[in-house]
C-alpha positions in Angstrom: 31.3 111.2 137.7 32.0 110.6 134.3 32.7 113.7 131.6 30.3 113.1 129.6 27.6 112.9 132.5 28.9 115.8 133.9 29.0 117.3 130.5 25.1 116.5 130.1 24.4 117.9 133.5 25.6 121.2 132.7 23.2 121.3 130.0 20.4 120.2 132.0 21.3 122.7 134.9 21.7 125.9 132.2 18.4 124.7 130.6 16.8 124.7 134.4 18.5 128.2 134.9 17.7 129.9 131.7 14.3 127.7 130.4 15.4 128.7 127.4 16.3 125.5 125.4 17.3 127.6 121.9 19.5 129.3 123.7 21.3 126.2 125.6 21.5 124.4 122.0 23.7 127.9 120.8 25.9 128.0 123.9 26.7 124.4 124.1 26.8 123.5 120.4 24.0 120.3 120.8 20.9 120.3 118.8 17.4 120.3 120.2 16.5 116.6 119.9 19.9 115.9 121.8 19.1 118.4 124.4 15.6 116.9 124.6 16.7 113.3 124.9 18.9 114.1 128.0 16.2 116.4 129.5 13.3 113.7 129.7 16.0 110.9 130.7 17.0 113.2 133.7 13.4 114.1 134.2 12.6 110.5 134.3 15.4 108.7 136.1 17.7 111.6 137.6 21.2 111.7 137.3 21.3 108.0 136.5 19.4 108.8 133.5 22.5 110.6 131.9 24.5 107.5 131.6 24.9 106.4 127.4 22.9 103.5 126.7 23.7 100.9 124.2 22.3 101.5 120.8 22.7 97.6 120.1 19.3 96.3 118.7 17.4 93.6 121.1 16.8 91.7 118.3 17.9 90.7 114.8 14.8 90.0 112.8 16.5 90.1 109.2 18.8 87.4 110.6 18.8 84.6 108.4 19.2 81.4 110.2 21.4 78.8 108.2 22.7 75.3 109.5 26.1 76.8 109.8 24.3 78.9 113.0 
């Protein structure tokens, strides 16, 4: 298992154990939005949801199409 996934799983397990997001964030050095993101992905997809996803946009609406393209 990837180190990033293992770390996120530690956050999730600690949150399940303590039920205190503030404590988990302080102890692990992460922000609440970050914890919330991984918690929601874990709730929806389980361990598979803890895999990093691409941040690349699906489209480029401001892309200018020219003759070269």
